[in-house]
C-alpha positions as CSV (number, residue, x, y, z in Angstrom):
1,X,-159.7,-144.6,-16.2
2,X,-156.9,-144.2,-18.9
3,X,-159.2,-144.6,-21.7
4,X,-156.4,-143.4,-24.1
5,X,-154.1,-145.5,-23.2
6,X,-156.6,-148.4,-22.9
7,X,-158.1,-147.9,-26.7
8,X,-153.8,-148.6,-27.7
9,X,-152.7,-150.7,-25.4
10,X,-153.4,-154.5,-25.9
11,X,-151.2,-155.8,-22.9
12,X,-152.8,-155.7,-19.5
13,X,-151.3,-155.8,-15.9
14,X,-154.1,-156.9,-13.5
15,X,-153.4,-156.2,-9.9
16,X,-150.2,-154.5,-10.4
17,X,-149.9,-153.5,-7.0
18,X,-146.7,-151.7,-6.7
19,X,-145.4,-153.0,-9.9
20,X,-147.2,-150.9,-12.4
21,X,-145.3,-151.3,-16.1
22,X,-145.9,-148.5,-18.3
23,X,-145.7,-150.6,-21.5
24,X,-149.0,-152.4,-19.6
25,X,-152.5,-151.3,-19.3
26,X,-152.1,-151.4,-15.1
27,X,-155.3,-152.3,-13.4
28,X,-155.1,-152.3,-9.2
29,X,-158.2,-152.1,-6.6
30,X,-156.6,-148.6,-5.3
31,X,-156.1,-145.7,-7.3
32,X,-152.0,-145.1,-6.8
33,X,-149.1,-144.0,-9.1
34,X,-148.8,-145.4,-12.3
35,X,-152.3,-147.2,-12.0
36,X,-154.1,-146.4,-15.1
37,X,-157.7,-148.0,-13.6
38,X,-158.8,-148.9,-10.4
39,X,-161.2,-151.7,-10.5
40,X,-162.9,-154.0,-8.0
41,X,-161.9,-157.4,-9.3
42,X,-164.6,-158.7,-7.3
43,X,-166.8,-157.1,-9.1
44,X,-168.0,-158.6,-12.5
45,X,-168.7,-158.0,-15.5
46,X,-165.2,-156.4,-15.3
47,X,-165.2,-152.4,-17.5
48,X,-163.0,-153.7,-19.9
49,X,-163.4,-154.5,-23.8
50,X,-164.1,-157.9,-24.8
51,X,-161.5,-159.6,-27.0
52,X,-159.0,-156.8,-26.4
53,X,-155.6,-157.8,-24.7
54,X,-153.1,-159.9,-26.3
55,X,-150.9,-160.2,-23.1
56,X,-152.2,-160.2,-19.5
57,X,-150.1,-160.5,-16.5
58,X,-152.4,-162.0,-13.2
59,X,-149.2,-162.3,-10.8
60,X,-150.3,-162.8,-6.9
61,X,-153.9,-161.8,-7.2
62,X,-156.2,-164.7,-7.9
63,X,-155.9,-166.0,-4.3
64,X,-157.0,-162.9,-3.3
65,X,-161.1,-163.1,-4.7
66,X,-163.9,-165.7,-4.3
67,X,-165.1,-166.8,-7.7
68,X,-162.5,-168.5,-9.1
69,X,-164.6,-169.7,-12.4
70,X,-165.8,-166.2,-12.5
71,X,-162.4,-164.4,-12.6
72,X,-161.4,-167.2,-15.3
73,X,-164.2,-166.1,-17.6
74,X,-163.4,-162.4,-17.1
75,X,-159.9,-163.2,-18.3
76,X,-160.8,-165.1,-21.2
77,X,-163.8,-162.6,-22.4
78,X,-161.5,-160.0,-22.2
79,X,-158.2,-161.7,-23.9
80,X,-158.1,-161.7,-27.4
81,X,-158.0,-165.2,-29.5
82,X,-154.6,-166.9,-28.7
83,X,-153.4,-164.2,-26.2
84,X,-151.2,-165.5,-23.2
85,X,-151.8,-165.1,-19.7
86,X,-149.6,-165.7,-16.9
87,X,-151.0,-165.8,-13.8
88,X,-148.9,-167.0,-10.5
89,X,-150.1,-168.2,-7.1
90,X,-149.6,-169.5,-3.8
91,X,-149.0,-174.0,-3.7
92,X,-151.7,-175.3,-1.7
93,X,-149.3,-176.7,0.9
94,X,-146.8,-173.9,1.3
95,X,-146.6,-171.2,4.3
96,X,-147.2,-168.5,1.8
97,X,-150.3,-169.7,1.2
98,X,-152.6,-168.5,4.3
99,X,-149.8,-166.9,5.8
100,X,-152.0,-163.1,4.4
101,X,-155.2,-163.1,6.0
102,X,-156.8,-161.9,2.7
103,X,-156.1,-164.8,0.9
104,X,-159.7,-166.9,0.2
105,X,-157.7,-170.3,-1.7
106,X,-155.2,-171.5,-2.8
107,X,-153.9,-173.6,-5.9
108,X,-153.3,-177.2,-7.2
109,X,-151.2,-178.0,-9.9
110,X,-154.0,-179.5,-11.9
111,X,-156.1,-176.4,-11.0
112,X,-156.3,-174.6,-14.9
113,X,-157.0,-178.8,-15.8
114,X,-160.6,-177.7,-15.5
115,X,-160.1,-175.0,-18.6
116,X,-157.7,-176.8,-20.7
117,X,-159.9,-179.0,-23.2
118,X,-157.0,-181.6,-23.7
119,X,-157.7,-182.5,-20.4
120,X,-159.4,-185.2,-18.2
121,X,-160.6,-182.6,-15.9
122,X,-162.6,-180.7,-18.1
123,X,-163.4,-183.1,-20.5
124,X,-165.4,-184.9,-17.4
125,X,-166.8,-181.4,-16.4
126,X,-167.1,-179.3,-19.5
127,X,-170.0,-178.0,-17.8
128,X,-167.9,-175.5,-15.3
129,X,-167.3,-173.0,-17.6
130,X,-167.2,-172.1,-21.2
131,X,-163.5,-170.3,-20.6
132,X,-161.1,-172.4,-22.5
133,X,-157.1,-172.2,-22.4
134,X,-154.1,-174.4,-23.4
135,X,-151.7,-174.8,-20.5
136,X,-148.4,-174.3,-21.9
137,X,-146.2,-175.1,-19.1
138,X,-146.7,-174.9,-15.5
139,X,-143.2,-173.6,-13.1
140,X,-142.9,-174.9,-9.9
141,X,-141.4,-172.3,-7.3
142,X,-139.2,-173.9,-4.4
143,X,-138.0,-173.3,-1.4
144,X,-134.6,-172.1,-0.8
145,X,-133.2,-174.5,2.1
146,X,-133.1,-177.2,0.1
147,X,-130.6,-175.7,-2.5
148,X,-129.4,-173.0,-0.6
149,X,-131.5,-170.7,-3.0
150,X,-134.9,-170.3,-4.3
151,X,-135.4,-172.7,-7.2
152,X,-137.8,-173.1,-10.3
153,X,-138.5,-175.7,-11.8
154,X,-140.3,-175.6,-15.4
155,X,-142.5,-178.4,-16.3
156,X,-143.7,-178.8,-19.8
157,X,-147.5,-180.2,-20.0
158,X,-146.2,-183.8,-21.4
159,X,-143.5,-184.4,-19.0
160,X,-144.4,-187.4,-16.1
161,X,-144.8,-185.6,-12.6
162,X,-143.9,-188.5,-10.3
163,X,-141.0,-186.1,-8.6
164,X,-144.0,-183.1,-8.4
165,X,-146.2,-186.0,-6.9
166,X,-143.4,-187.2,-4.2
167,X,-142.6,-183.4,-3.5
168,X,-146.0,-182.3,-3.2
169,X,-146.4,-184.9,0.0
170,X,-143.6,-182.4,2.0
171,X,-145.5,-179.2,2.7
172,X,-143.6,-175.7,2.1
173,X,-141.4,-177.7,-0.6
174,X,-143.1,-175.9,-3.6
175,X,-144.2,-172.0,-2.8
176,X,-145.8,-170.9,-5.9
177,X,-147.7,-172.0,-9.3
178,X,-146.6,-170.1,-12.7
179,X,-149.4,-171.0,-15.0
180,X,-148.5,-170.2,-18.7
181,X,-151.9,-170.0,-20.8
182,X,-152.8,-169.5,-24.6
183,X,-156.2,-168.7,-24.9
184,X,-158.8,-170.5,-26.8
185,X,-161.7,-169.3,-28.7
C-alpha cells in the first residue's frame, strides 16, 4: 500500500481496474500499474482510514460483491462527512445485468432509497443499516437502438418517475444506473 499517497489524498477510485487516475488513491483487487493498494473488497473492514475520503468513485464494482449492506457501510465509514460518492451499476433488466459471470446481483432505481432517511424505504426499515446518504440524483444510461446512440437521462430526486416506470417494463432499454450520493454523518 502506498501509505504516503494515502495520507495526503482524499479522493478514492475504488475498484479502479485499468482506469487508475493519478489524482486519486487507486484501489483494485489485483496489483497492476497505477494501483496504490491491492485490497479484496469482499473482506471487511477494508484497511482504509475512517472519515478520510471526500470523493469516491465506485464504478462497475458493487455488482461483483456479495454483501451489499456491508459494502455500503464500509463506504460510509471511510467517507468524510458530506463526501460525494458516485456509484455505477447494471440495471436489473438489462443484458449487462447477468452477462458477466462474476456479477452476484443487479440494481433497481430504488436500491439506495434504503439508505436515504428522506425516503420511505429507509424510514420503514431503519434497522437495515446505520449508513446514511442523500441521493442527489440518479442517471439512467440507455441503449443505443432507440435514438441511434446511447442516451443518458439525469433524474433529480423530486422528479416524477412515470416515464421510468414505463421504461422499466421494457427489457434492455435501460442498461446502467449511476447513483450520486452525499454522505450524511
